[in-house]
N, CA, C and O atoms as a Tripos MOL2 file, in Angstrom:
@<TRIPOS>MOLECULE
protein
  288   287    72     0     0
PROTEIN
NO_CHARGES

@<TRIPOS>ATOM
      1 N          51.0840    5.3520   19.9410 N.3       1 MET1
      2 CA         50.0070    6.2900   19.8050 C.3       1 MET1
      3 C          48.7440    5.7530   20.4740 C.2       1 MET1
      4 O          48.3750    4.5900   20.3130 O.2       1 MET1
      5 N          48.1230    6.6020   21.1970 N.am      2 ALA2
      6 CA         46.9000    6.2320   21.8920 C.3       2 ALA2
      7 C          45.7050    6.4380   20.9690 C.2       2 ALA2
      8 O          45.6290    7.4320   20.2480 O.2       2 ALA2
      9 N          44.7840    5.5000   20.9980 N.am      3 SER3
     10 CA         43.5840    5.6400   20.1700 C.3       3 SER3
     11 C          42.5180    6.4020   20.9630 C.2       3 SER3
     12 O          42.4490    6.3030   22.1880 O.2       3 SER3
     13 N          41.7220    7.1340   20.2710 N.am      4 ARG4
     14 CA         40.6560    7.9100   20.9080 C.3       4 ARG4
     15 C          39.3390    7.1580   20.8180 C.2       4 ARG4
     16 O          39.0670    6.4790   19.8280 O.2       4 ARG4
     17 N          38.5320    7.2820   21.8470 N.am      5 ILE5
     18 CA         37.2180    6.6410   21.8740 C.3       5 ILE5
     19 C          36.1960    7.6500   21.3670 C.2       5 ILE5
     20 O          36.1140    8.7770   21.8560 O.2       5 ILE5
     21 N          35.4420    7.2350   20.4050 N.am      6 SER6
     22 CA         34.4220    8.1020   19.8300 C.3       6 SER6
     23 C          33.0990    7.8760   20.5460 C.2       6 SER6
     24 O          32.7120    6.7340   20.7930 O.2       6 SER6
     25 N          32.4060    8.9540   20.8800 N.am      7 LEU7
     26 CA         31.1140    8.8660   21.5390 C.3       7 LEU7
     27 C          29.9590    8.8870   20.5420 C.2       7 LEU7
     28 O          28.8000    8.7470   20.9340 O.2       7 LEU7
     29 N          30.2580    9.0570   19.2830 N.am      8 LYS8
     30 CA         29.2080    9.0850   18.2720 C.3       8 LYS8
     31 C          28.7270    7.6660   18.0270 C.2       8 LYS8
     32 O          29.5230    6.7300   17.9420 O.2       8 LYS8
     33 N          27.4010    7.5170   17.9140 N.am      9 SER9
     34 CA         26.8580    6.1950   17.6340 C.3       9 SER9
     35 C          26.8760    5.9570   16.1370 C.2       9 SER9
     36 O          26.7100    6.8810   15.3410 O.2       9 SER9
     37 N          27.0750    4.7320   15.7770 N.am     10 LYS10
     38 CA         27.0940    4.3680   14.3640 C.3      10 LYS10
     39 C          25.8880    3.4940   14.0850 C.2      10 LYS10
     40 O          25.3440    2.8550   14.9860 O.2      10 LYS10
     41 N          25.4830    3.4720   12.8500 N.am     11 GLY11
     42 CA         24.3440    2.6570   12.4620 C.3      11 GLY11
     43 C          23.0720    3.4720   12.4460 C.2      11 GLY11
     44 O          23.0840    4.7030   12.4390 O.2      11 GLY11
     45 N          21.9760    2.7380   12.4400 N.am     12 LYS12
     46 CA         20.6750    3.4060   12.3680 C.3      12 LYS12
     47 C          20.2940    3.9210   13.7410 C.2      12 LYS12
     48 O          20.3440    3.1860   14.7270 O.2      12 LYS12
     49 N          19.9250    5.1450   13.7990 N.am     13 GLY13
     50 CA         19.5290    5.7520   15.0570 C.3      13 GLY13
     51 C          18.6770    6.9710   14.7750 C.2      13 GLY13
     52 O          18.5140    7.3570   13.6170 O.2      13 GLY13
     53 N          18.1390    7.5750   15.7980 N.am     14 PRO14
     54 CA         17.3210    8.7610   15.5950 C.3      14 PRO14
     55 C          18.1730    9.9170   15.0870 C.2      14 PRO14
     56 O          19.2950   10.1450   15.5380 O.2      14 PRO14
     57 N          17.6100   10.6180   14.1550 N.am     15 LYS15
     58 CA         18.3130   11.7750   13.6090 C.3      15 LYS15
     59 C          17.6790   13.0330   14.1590 C.2      15 LYS15
     60 O          16.4620   13.1000   14.3290 O.2      15 LYS15
     61 N          18.4580   13.9780   14.4240 N.am     16 GLY16
     62 CA         17.9450   15.2250   14.9520 C.3      16 GLY16
     63 C          18.1200   15.2970   16.4470 C.2      16 GLY16
     64 O          18.6730   14.3840   17.0600 O.2      16 GLY16
     65 N          17.6480   16.3860   17.0410 N.am     17 PRO17
     66 CA         17.8630   16.5930   18.4640 C.3      17 PRO17
     67 C          16.9760   15.7350   19.3610 C.2      17 PRO17
     68 O          17.2780   15.5810   20.5450 O.2      17 PRO17
     69 N          15.8880   15.1730   18.8310 N.am     18 LYS18
     70 CA         14.9660   14.4010   19.6680 C.3      18 LYS18
     71 C          15.4730   12.9830   19.8380 C.2      18 LYS18
     72 O          16.0910   12.4210   18.9340 O.2      18 LYS18
     73 N          15.2110   12.4150   20.9860 N.am     19 GLY19
     74 CA         15.6040   11.0450   21.2650 C.3      19 GLY19
     75 C          14.5710   10.0700   20.7190 C.2      19 GLY19
     76 O          13.5470   10.4790   20.1710 O.2      19 GLY19
     77 N          14.8420    8.7980   20.8700 N.am     20 SER20
     78 CA         13.9240    7.7890   20.3500 C.3      20 SER20
     79 C          12.6590    7.6740   21.1960 C.2      20 SER20
     80 O          11.6470    7.1620   20.7190 O.2      20 SER20
     81 N          12.7010    8.1380   22.4390 N.am     21 ASP21
     82 CA         11.5380    8.0460   23.3090 C.3      21 ASP21
     83 C          10.4820    9.0940   22.9680 C.2      21 ASP21
     84 O           9.2950    8.8780   23.2160 O.2      21 ASP21
     85 N          10.8890   10.1920   22.4190 N.am     22 GLU22
     86 CA          9.9550   11.2690   22.1290 C.3      22 GLU22
     87 C           9.4560   11.1480   20.6980 C.2      22 GLU22
     88 O          10.2280   10.8960   19.7720 O.2      22 GLU22
     89 N           8.1520   11.3310   20.5330 N.am     23 LYS23
     90 CA          7.5650   11.3380   19.1990 C.3      23 LYS23
     91 C           6.9140   12.6950   18.9840 C.2      23 LYS23
     92 O           6.4150   13.3260   19.9160 O.2      23 LYS23
     93 N           6.9340   13.1110   17.7680 N.am     24 SER24
     94 CA          6.3060   14.3880   17.4820 C.3      24 SER24
     95 C           4.7900   14.2360   17.5620 C.2      24 SER24
     96 O           4.2550   13.1340   17.4380 O.2      24 SER24
     97 N           4.1270   15.3310   17.7650 N.am     25 THR25
     98 CA          2.6740   15.3230   17.8570 C.3      25 THR25
     99 C           2.0670   14.8660   16.5390 C.2      25 THR25
    100 O           1.0700   14.1430   16.5330 O.2      25 THR25
    101 N           2.6460   15.2720   15.4470 N.am     26 ALA26
    102 CA          2.1280   14.8780   14.1350 C.3      26 ALA26
    103 C           2.2380   13.3670   13.9470 C.2      26 ALA26
    104 O           1.3240   12.7500   13.4000 O.2      26 ALA26
    105 N           3.3170   12.7750   14.3810 N.am     27 GLN27
    106 CA          3.5010   11.3310   14.2430 C.3      27 GLN27
    107 C           2.4980   10.5820   15.1160 C.2      27 GLN27
    108 O           1.9300    9.5800   14.6820 O.2      27 GLN27
    109 N           2.2760   11.0530   16.3300 N.am     28 CYS28
    110 CA          1.2910   10.4190   17.2120 C.3      28 CYS28
    111 C          -0.1120   10.5320   16.6370 C.2      28 CYS28
    112 O          -0.8860    9.5760   16.6860 O.2      28 CYS28
    113 N          -0.4380   11.6850   16.0970 N.am     29 LEU29
    114 CA         -1.7480   11.8930   15.4920 C.3      29 LEU29
    115 C          -1.9310   10.9780   14.2850 C.2      29 LEU29
    116 O          -3.0100   10.4200   14.0850 O.2      29 LEU29
    117 N          -0.9010   10.8270   13.4980 N.am     30 LYS30
    118 CA         -0.9720    9.9610   12.3210 C.3      30 LYS30
    119 C          -1.1870    8.5070   12.7370 C.2      30 LYS30
    120 O          -2.0210    7.8180   12.1490 O.2      30 LYS30
    121 N          -0.4570    8.0360   13.7290 N.am     31 GLU31
    122 CA         -0.6180    6.6630   14.2050 C.3      31 GLU31
    123 C          -2.0050    6.4470   14.7930 C.2      31 GLU31
    124 O          -2.6310    5.4180   14.5400 O.2      31 GLU31
    125 N          -2.4870    7.3980   15.5700 N.am     32 TRP32
    126 CA         -3.8020    7.2830   16.1890 C.3      32 TRP32
    127 C          -4.8960    7.2600   15.1340 C.2      32 TRP32
    128 O          -5.8160    6.4460   15.2190 O.2      32 TRP32
    129 N          -4.8120    8.1420   14.1380 N.am     33 SER33
    130 CA         -5.8480    8.1850   13.1040 C.3      33 SER33
    131 C          -5.8220    6.9150   12.2540 C.2      33 SER33
    132 O          -6.8770    6.4260   11.8500 O.2      33 SER33
    133 N          -4.6400    6.3760   11.9780 N.am     34 THR34
    134 CA         -4.5450    5.1280   11.2240 C.3      34 THR34
    135 C          -5.1780    3.9870   12.0160 C.2      34 THR34
    136 O          -5.9340    3.1900   11.4610 O.2      34 THR34
    137 N          -4.8750    3.9070   13.3040 N.am     35 TRP35
    138 CA         -5.4410    2.8680   14.1580 C.3      35 TRP35
    139 C          -6.9640    2.9980   14.2140 C.2      35 TRP35
    140 O          -7.6780    1.9990   14.1400 O.2      35 TRP35
    141 N          -7.4550    4.2300   14.3450 N.am     36 THR36
    142 CA         -8.8950    4.4760   14.4360 C.3      36 THR36
    143 C          -9.6040    4.0830   13.1480 C.2      36 THR36
    144 O         -10.6770    3.4810   13.1890 O.2      36 THR36
    145 N          -9.0200    4.4150   12.0220 N.am     37 MET37
    146 CA         -9.6490    4.0850   10.7400 C.3      37 MET37
    147 C          -9.6790    2.5790   10.5090 C.2      37 MET37
    148 O         -10.6470    2.0620    9.9510 O.2      37 MET37
    149 N          -8.6410    1.8710   10.9270 N.am     38 LYS38
    150 CA         -8.6370    0.4140   10.7870 C.3      38 LYS38
    151 C          -9.7420   -0.2100   11.6290 C.2      38 LYS38
    152 O         -10.4400   -1.1170   11.1750 O.2      38 LYS38
    153 N          -9.8980    0.2780   12.8530 N.am     39 LYS39
    154 CA        -10.9440   -0.2580   13.7230 C.3      39 LYS39
    155 C         -12.3320    0.0950   13.1910 C.2      39 LYS39
    156 O         -13.2400   -0.7340   13.2470 O.2      39 LYS39
    157 N         -12.5070    1.3040   12.6800 N.am     40 ALA40
    158 CA        -13.8010    1.7180   12.1340 C.3      40 ALA40
    159 C         -14.1670    0.8780   10.9080 C.2      40 ALA40
    160 O         -15.3380    0.5570   10.7020 O.2      40 ALA40
    161 N         -13.1890    0.5310   10.1150 N.am     41 LYS41
    162 CA        -13.4320   -0.3000    8.9300 C.3      41 LYS41
    163 C         -13.9480   -1.6770    9.3400 C.2      41 LYS41
    164 O         -14.8790   -2.1980    8.7270 O.2      41 LYS41
    165 N         -13.3520   -2.2660   10.3670 N.am     42 VAL42
    166 CA        -13.7710   -3.5860   10.8360 C.3      42 VAL42
    167 C         -15.1800   -3.5170   11.4240 C.2      42 VAL42
    168 O         -16.0110   -4.3840   11.1510 O.2      42 VAL42
    169 N         -15.4480   -2.4980   12.2210 N.am     43 VAL43
    170 CA        -16.7740   -2.3430   12.8270 C.3      43 VAL43
    171 C         -17.8370   -2.1610   11.7470 C.2      43 VAL43
    172 O         -18.9090   -2.7610   11.8290 O.2      43 VAL43
    173 N         -17.5540   -1.3500   10.7480 N.am     44 THR44
    174 CA        -18.4970   -1.1250    9.6570 C.3      44 THR44
    175 C         -18.7120   -2.4030    8.8570 C.2      44 THR44
    176 O         -19.8380   -2.7240    8.4770 O.2      44 THR44
    177 N         -17.6350   -3.1240    8.6040 N.am     45 HIS45
    178 CA        -17.7190   -4.3410    7.8060 C.3      45 HIS45
    179 C         -18.6220   -5.3790    8.4600 C.2      45 HIS45
    180 O         -19.4680   -5.9720    7.7910 O.2      45 HIS45
    181 N         -18.4540   -5.6030    9.7530 N.am     46 TYR46
    182 CA        -19.2180   -6.6320   10.4410 C.3      46 TYR46
    183 C         -20.5190   -6.1330   11.0610 C.2      46 TYR46
    184 O         -21.3330   -6.9500   11.4910 O.2      46 TYR46
    185 N         -20.7420   -4.8400   11.1210 N.am     47 GLY47
    186 CA        -21.9300   -4.3170   11.7870 C.3      47 GLY47
    187 C         -23.0080   -3.7780   10.8820 C.2      47 GLY47
    188 O         -24.1100   -3.4950   11.3510 O.2      47 GLY47
    189 N         -22.7290   -3.6210    9.5800 N.am     48 PHE48
    190 CA        -23.6960   -2.9730    8.6940 C.3      48 PHE48
    191 C         -24.9370   -3.8430    8.4720 C.2      48 PHE48
    192 O         -26.0580   -3.3720    8.6630 O.2      48 PHE48
    193 N         -24.7530   -5.0910    8.0760 N.am     49 ILE49
    194 CA        -25.8950   -5.9700    7.7980 C.3      49 ILE49
    195 C         -26.7240   -6.2320    9.0640 C.2      49 ILE49
    196 O         -27.9510   -6.1660    8.9950 O.2      49 ILE49
    197 N         -26.1060   -6.5250   10.2130 N.am     50 PRO50
    198 CA        -26.9450   -6.6680   11.4230 C.3      50 PRO50
    199 C         -27.7290   -5.3960   11.7720 C.2      50 PRO50
    200 O         -28.8520   -5.4760   12.2680 O.2      50 PRO50
    201 N         -27.1410   -4.2380   11.5140 N.am     51 LEU51
    202 CA        -27.8550   -2.9880   11.7640 C.3      51 LEU51
    203 C         -29.0850   -2.8780   10.8640 C.2      51 LEU51
    204 O         -30.1520   -2.4710   11.3230 O.2      51 LEU51
    205 N         -28.9470   -3.2320    9.6010 N.am     52 ILE52
    206 CA        -30.0820   -3.1830    8.6710 C.3      52 ILE52
    207 C         -31.1700   -4.1620    9.1100 C.2      52 ILE52
    208 O         -32.3560   -3.8420    9.0310 O.2      52 ILE52
    209 N         -30.7770   -5.3500    9.5730 N.am     53 ILE53
    210 CA        -31.7650   -6.3330   10.0400 C.3      53 ILE53
    211 C         -32.4940   -5.8240   11.2740 C.2      53 ILE53
    212 O         -33.7090   -5.9900   11.3850 O.2      53 ILE53
    213 N         -31.7720   -5.2080   12.2000 N.am     54 ILE54
    214 CA        -32.4090   -4.6710   13.4140 C.3      54 ILE54
    215 C         -33.3720   -3.5410   13.0610 C.2      54 ILE54
    216 O         -34.4690   -3.4720   13.6140 O.2      54 ILE54
    217 N         -32.9810   -2.6670   12.1590 N.am     55 ILE55
    218 CA        -33.8790   -1.5830   11.7430 C.3      55 ILE55
    219 C         -35.1210   -2.1550   11.0730 C.2      55 ILE55
    220 O         -36.2340   -1.6830   11.3050 O.2      55 ILE55
    221 N         -34.9230   -3.1820   10.2350 N.am     56 GLY56
    222 CA        -36.0650   -3.8170    9.5720 C.3      56 GLY56
    223 C         -36.9980   -4.4940   10.5440 C.2      56 GLY56
    224 O         -38.2120   -4.4710   10.3450 O.2      56 GLY56
    225 N         -36.4640   -5.1030   11.6000 N.am     57 MET57
    226 CA        -37.2960   -5.7840   12.5850 C.3      57 MET57
    227 C         -38.1250   -4.8040   13.4090 C.2      57 MET57
    228 O         -39.1800   -5.1740   13.9240 O.2      57 MET57
    229 N         -37.6700   -3.5760   13.5400 N.am     58 ASN58
    230 CA        -38.3820   -2.5830   14.3440 C.3      58 ASN58
    231 C         -39.3310   -1.7200   13.5290 C.2      58 ASN58
    232 O         -39.9410   -0.8000   14.0730 O.2      58 ASN58
    233 N         -39.4700   -1.9960   12.2410 N.am     59 SER59
    234 CA        -40.3420   -1.1780   11.3990 C.3      59 SER59
    235 C         -41.7630   -1.7450   11.3960 C.2      59 SER59
    236 O         -41.9890   -2.8740   11.8320 O.2      59 SER59
    237 N         -42.6850   -0.9780   10.9180 N.am     60 GLU60
    238 CA        -44.0790   -1.4140   10.7800 C.3      60 GLU60
    239 C         -44.3460   -1.7070    9.3230 C.2      60 GLU60
    240 O         -43.8620   -0.9410    8.4900 O.2      60 GLU60
    241 N         -45.0460   -2.7080    8.9470 N.am     61 PRO61
    242 CA        -45.4980   -3.8460    9.7270 C.3      61 PRO61
    243 C         -44.3220   -4.7250   10.1410 C.2      61 PRO61
    244 O         -43.2830   -4.7340    9.4820 O.2      61 PRO61
    245 N         -44.4910   -5.4570   11.2290 N.am     62 LYS62
    246 CA        -43.4030   -6.2720   11.7650 C.3      62 LYS62
    247 C         -43.1890   -7.5120   10.8850 C.2      62 LYS62
    248 O         -44.0170   -8.4230   10.8810 O.2      62 LYS62
    249 N         -42.0760   -7.5430   10.1420 N.am     63 PRO63
    250 CA        -41.8050   -8.7290    9.3200 C.3      63 PRO63
    251 C         -41.1590   -9.8350   10.1520 C.2      63 PRO63
    252 O         -40.5720   -9.5820   11.2050 O.2      63 PRO63
    253 N         -41.2790  -11.0460    9.6620 N.am     64 GLN64
    254 CA        -40.5820  -12.1760   10.2750 C.3      64 GLN64
    255 C         -39.1380  -12.1470    9.8080 C.2      64 GLN64
    256 O         -38.8290  -11.5230    8.7930 O.2      64 GLN64
    257 N         -38.2590  -12.8070   10.5240 N.am     65 LEU65
    258 CA        -36.8400  -12.8180   10.2010 C.3      65 LEU65
    259 C         -36.5920  -13.4130    8.8110 C.2      65 LEU65
    260 O         -35.7700  -12.8950    8.0540 O.2      65 LEU65
    261 N         -37.2930  -14.4880    8.4740 N.am     66 TYR66
    262 CA        -37.0890  -15.0920    7.1570 C.3      66 TYR66
    263 C         -37.5490  -14.1640    6.0340 C.2      66 TYR66
    264 O         -37.0160  -14.2390    4.9270 O.2      66 TYR66
    265 N         -38.5140  -13.3030    6.2890 N.am     67 GLN67
    266 CA        -38.9470  -12.3420    5.2830 C.3      67 GLN67
    267 C         -37.8760  -11.2840    5.0330 C.2      67 GLN67
    268 O         -37.7130  -10.8140    3.9080 O.2      67 GLN67
    269 N         -37.1520  -10.9160    6.0740 N.am     68 LEU68
    270 CA        -36.0640   -9.9490    5.9130 C.3      68 LEU68
    271 C         -34.8780  -10.5370    5.1660 C.2      68 LEU68
    272 O         -34.2120   -9.8430    4.3990 O.2      68 LEU68
    273 N         -34.6190  -11.8140    5.3930 N.am     69 LEU69
    274 CA        -33.4530  -12.4520    4.7970 C.3      69 LEU69
    275 C         -33.7010  -13.0130    3.4130 C.2      69 LEU69
    276 O         -32.7460  -13.3040    2.6920 O.2      69 LEU69
    277 N         -34.9590  -13.1730    3.0190 N.am     70 SER70
    278 CA        -35.2540  -13.7390    1.6940 C.3      70 SER70
    279 C         -35.0440  -12.6680    0.6260 C.2      70 SER70
    280 O         -35.3110  -11.4910    0.8700 O.2      70 SER70
    281 N         -34.5690  -13.0660   -0.5530 N.am     71 PRO71
    282 CA        -34.2770  -12.0810   -1.6120 C.3      71 PRO71
    283 C         -35.5310  -11.5490   -2.2980 C.2      71 PRO71
    284 O         -35.4340  -10.5860   -3.0590 O.2      71 PRO71
    285 N         -36.7000  -12.1310   -2.0620 N.am     72 VAL72
    286 CA        -37.9320  -11.7180   -2.7510 C.3      72 VAL72
    287 C         -38.5970  -10.6090   -2.0060 C.2      72 VAL72
    288 O         -39.6480  -10.1260   -2.4270 O.2      72 VAL72
@<TRIPOS>BOND
     1     1     2 1
     2     2     3 1
     3     3     4 2
     4     3     5 am
     5     5     6 1
     6     6     7 1
     7     7     8 2
     8     7     9 am
     9     9    10 1
    10    10    11 1
    11    11    12 2
    12    11    13 am
    13    13    14 1
    14    14    15 1
    15    15    16 2
    16    15    17 am
    17    17    18 1
    18    18    19 1
    19    19    20 2
    20    19    21 am
    21    21    22 1
    22    22    23 1
    23    23    24 2
    24    23    25 am
    25    25    26 1
    26    26    27 1
    27    27    28 2
    28    27    29 am
    29    29    30 1
    30    30    31 1
    31    31    32 2
    32    31    33 am
    33    33    34 1
    34    34    35 1
    35    35    36 2
    36    35    37 am
    37    37    38 1
    38    38    39 1
    39    39    40 2
    40    39    41 am
    41    41    42 1
    42    42    43 1
    43    43    44 2
    44    43    45 am
    45    45    46 1
    46    46    47 1
    47    47    48 2
    48    47    49 am
    49    49    50 1
    50    50    51 1
    51    51    52 2
    52    51    53 am
    53    53    54 1
    54    54    55 1
    55    55    56 2
    56    55    57 am
    57    57    58 1
    58    58    59 1
    59    59    60 2
    60    59    61 am
    61    61    62 1
    62    62    63 1
    63    63    64 2
    64    63    65 am
    65    65    66 1
    66    66    67 1
    67    67    68 2
    68    67    69 am
    69    69    70 1
    70    70    71 1
    71    71    72 2
    72    71    73 am
    73    73    74 1
    74    74    75 1
    75    75    76 2
    76    75    77 am
    77    77    78 1
    78    78    79 1
    79    79    80 2
    80    79    81 am
    81    81    82 1
    82    82    83 1
    83    83    84 2
    84    83    85 am
    85    85    86 1
    86    86    87 1
    87    87    88 2
    88    87    89 am
    89    89    90 1
    90    90    91 1
    91    91    92 2
    92    91    93 am
    93    93    94 1
    94    94    95 1
    95    95    96 2
    96    95    97 am
    97    97    98 1
    98    98    99 1
    99    99   100 2
   100    99   101 am
   101   101   102 1
   102   102   103 1
   103   103   104 2
   104   103   105 am
   105   105   106 1
   106   106   107 1
   107   107   108 2
   108   107   109 am
   109   109   110 1
   110   110   111 1
   111   111   112 2
   112   111   113 am
   113   113   114 1
   114   114   115 1
   115   115   116 2
   116   115   117 am
   117   117   118 1
   118   118   119 1
   119   119   120 2
   120   119   121 am
   121   121   122 1
   122   122   123 1
   123   123   124 2
   124   123   125 am
   125   125   126 1
   126   126   127 1
   127   127   128 2
   128   127   129 am
   129   129   130 1
   130   130   131 1
   131   131   132 2
   132   131   133 am
   133   133   134 1
   134   134   135 1
   135   135   136 2
   136   135   137 am
   137   137   138 1
   138   138   139 1
   139   139   140 2
   140   139   141 am
   141   141   142 1
   142   142   143 1
   143   143   144 2
   144   143   145 am
   145   145   146 1
   146   146   147 1
   147   147   148 2
   148   147   149 am
   149   149   150 1
   150   150   151 1
   151   151   152 2
   152   151   153 am
   153   153   154 1
   154   154   155 1
   155   155   156 2
   156   155   157 am
   157   157   158 1
   158   158   159 1
   159   159   160 2
   160   159   161 am
   161   161   162 1
   162   162   163 1
   163   163   164 2
   164   163   165 am
   165   165   166 1
   166   166   167 1
   167   167   168 2
   168   167   169 am
   169   169   170 1
   170   170   171 1
   171   171   172 2
   172   171   173 am
   173   173   174 1
   174   174   175 1
   175   175   176 2
   176   175   177 am
   177   177   178 1
   178   178   179 1
   179   179   180 2
   180   179   181 am
   181   181   182 1
   182   182   183 1
   183   183   184 2
   184   183   185 am
   185   185   186 1
   186   186   187 1
   187   187   188 2
   188   187   189 am
   189   189   190 1
   190   190   191 1
   191   191   192 2
   192   191   193 am
   193   193   194 1
   194   194   195 1
   195   195   196 2
   196   195   197 am
   197   197   198 1
   198   198   199 1
   199   199   200 2
   200   199   201 am
   201   201   202 1
   202   202   203 1
   203   203   204 2
   204   203   205 am
   205   205   206 1
   206   206   207 1
   207   207   208 2
   208   207   209 am
   209   209   210 1
   210   210   211 1
   211   211   212 2
   212   211   213 am
   213   213   214 1
   214   214   215 1
   215   215   216 2
   216   215   217 am
   217   217   218 1
   218   218   219 1
   219   219   220 2
   220   219   221 am
   221   221   222 1
   222   222   223 1
   223   223   224 2
   224   223   225 am
   225   225   226 1
   226   226   227 1
   227   227   228 2
   228   227   229 am
   229   229   230 1
   230   230   231 1
   231   231   232 2
   232   231   233 am
   233   233   234 1
   234   234   235 1
   235   235   236 2
   236   235   237 am
   237   237   238 1
   238   238   239 1
   239   239   240 2
   240   239   241 am
   241   241   242 1
   242   242   243 1
   243   243   244 2
   244   243   245 am
   245   245   246 1
   246   246   247 1
   247   247   248 2
   248   247   249 am
   249   249   250 1
   250   250   251 1
   251   251   252 2
   252   251   253 am
   253   253   254 1
   254   254   255 1
   255   255   256 2
   256   255   257 am
   257   257   258 1
   258   258   259 1
   259   259   260 2
   260   259   261 am
   261   261   262 1
   262   262   263 1
   263   263   264 2
   264   263   265 am
   265   265   266 1
   266   266   267 1
   267   267   268 2
   268   267   269 am
   269   269   270 1
   270   270   271 1
   271   271   272 2
   272   271   273 am
   273   273   274 1
   274   274   275 1
   275   275   276 2
   276   275   277 am
   277   277   278 1
   278   278   279 1
   279   279   280 2
   280   279   281 am
   281   281   282 1
   282   282   283 1
   283   283   284 2
   284   283   285 am
   285   285   286 1
   286   286   287 1
   287   287   288 2
@<TRIPOS>SUBSTRUCTURE
     1 MET1         2 RESIDUE 1 A MET
     2 ALA2         6 RESIDUE 1 A ALA
     3 SER3        10 RESIDUE 1 A SER
     4 ARG4        14 RESIDUE 1 A ARG
     5 ILE5        18 RESIDUE 1 A ILE
     6 SER6        22 RESIDUE 1 A SER
     7 LEU7        26 RESIDUE 1 A LEU
     8 LYS8        30 RESIDUE 1 A LYS
     9 SER9        34 RESIDUE 1 A SER
    10 LYS10       38 RESIDUE 1 A LYS
    11 GLY11       42 RESIDUE 1 A GLY
    12 LYS12       46 RESIDUE 1 A LYS
    13 GLY13       50 RESIDUE 1 A GLY
    14 PRO14       54 RESIDUE 1 A PRO
    15 LYS15       58 RESIDUE 1 A LYS
    16 GLY16       62 RESIDUE 1 A GLY
    17 PRO17       66 RESIDUE 1 A PRO
    18 LYS18       70 RESIDUE 1 A LYS
    19 GLY19       74 RESIDUE 1 A GLY
    20 SER20       78 RESIDUE 1 A SER
    21 ASP21       82 RESIDUE 1 A ASP
    22 GLU22       86 RESIDUE 1 A GLU
    23 LYS23       90 RESIDUE 1 A LYS
    24 SER24       94 RESIDUE 1 A SER
    25 THR25       98 RESIDUE 1 A THR
    26 ALA26      102 RESIDUE 1 A ALA
    27 GLN27      106 RESIDUE 1 A GLN
    28 CYS28      110 RESIDUE 1 A CYS
    29 LEU29      114 RESIDUE 1 A LEU
    30 LYS30      118 RESIDUE 1 A LYS
    31 GLU31      122 RESIDUE 1 A GLU
    32 TRP32      126 RESIDUE 1 A TRP
    33 SER33      130 RESIDUE 1 A SER
    34 THR34      134 RESIDUE 1 A THR
    35 TRP35      138 RESIDUE 1 A TRP
    36 THR36      142 RESIDUE 1 A THR
    37 MET37      146 RESIDUE 1 A MET
    38 LYS38      150 RESIDUE 1 A LYS
    39 LYS39      154 RESIDUE 1 A LYS
    40 ALA40      158 RESIDUE 1 A ALA
    41 LYS41      162 RESIDUE 1 A LYS
    42 VAL42      166 RESIDUE 1 A VAL
    43 VAL43      170 RESIDUE 1 A VAL
    44 THR44      174 RESIDUE 1 A THR
    45 HIS45      178 RESIDUE 1 A HIS
    46 TYR46      182 RESIDUE 1 A TYR
    47 GLY47      186 RESIDUE 1 A GLY
    48 PHE48      190 RESIDUE 1 A PHE
    49 ILE49      194 RESIDUE 1 A ILE
    50 PRO50      198 RESIDUE 1 A PRO
    51 LEU51      202 RESIDUE 1 A LEU
    52 ILE52      206 RESIDUE 1 A ILE
    53 ILE53      210 RESIDUE 1 A ILE
    54 ILE54      214 RESIDUE 1 A ILE
    55 ILE55      218 RESIDUE 1 A ILE
    56 GLY56      222 RESIDUE 1 A GLY
    57 MET57      226 RESIDUE 1 A MET
    58 ASN58      230 RESIDUE 1 A ASN
    59 SER59      234 RESIDUE 1 A SER
    60 GLU60      238 RESIDUE 1 A GLU
    61 PRO61      242 RESIDUE 1 A PRO
    62 LYS62      246 RESIDUE 1 A LYS
    63 PRO63      250 RESIDUE 1 A PRO
    64 GLN64      254 RESIDUE 1 A GLN
    65 LEU65      258 RESIDUE 1 A LEU
    66 TYR66      262 RESIDUE 1 A TYR
    67 GLN67      266 RESIDUE 1 A GLN
    68 LEU68      270 RESIDUE 1 A LEU
    69 LEU69      274 RESIDUE 1 A LEU
    70 SER70      278 RESIDUE 1 A SER
    71 PRO71      282 RESIDUE 1 A PRO
    72 VAL72      286 RESIDUE 1 A VAL
C-alpha cells in the first residue's frame, strides 16, 4: 500500500484564510497605540520636572536655580 503525503501543516500556525505576513488593521493599530503609549509614558516621566524648571526660570521675577530647587 502506498502512503499519501498530506499537504496540511501541523502544529502552531496561522488560522484562517490570512497568511502570517498579513496583519489585520485592528492588530496594527493596537500595536502602534501600545508602542506610542509606552514612549509617551517615558517622555512624560523624564520630561515633566525639567519642563517645570524651565517654566519657572522664564517667569517674573527671575529666580535663581537654587531657589527653584529648594523646598522652601
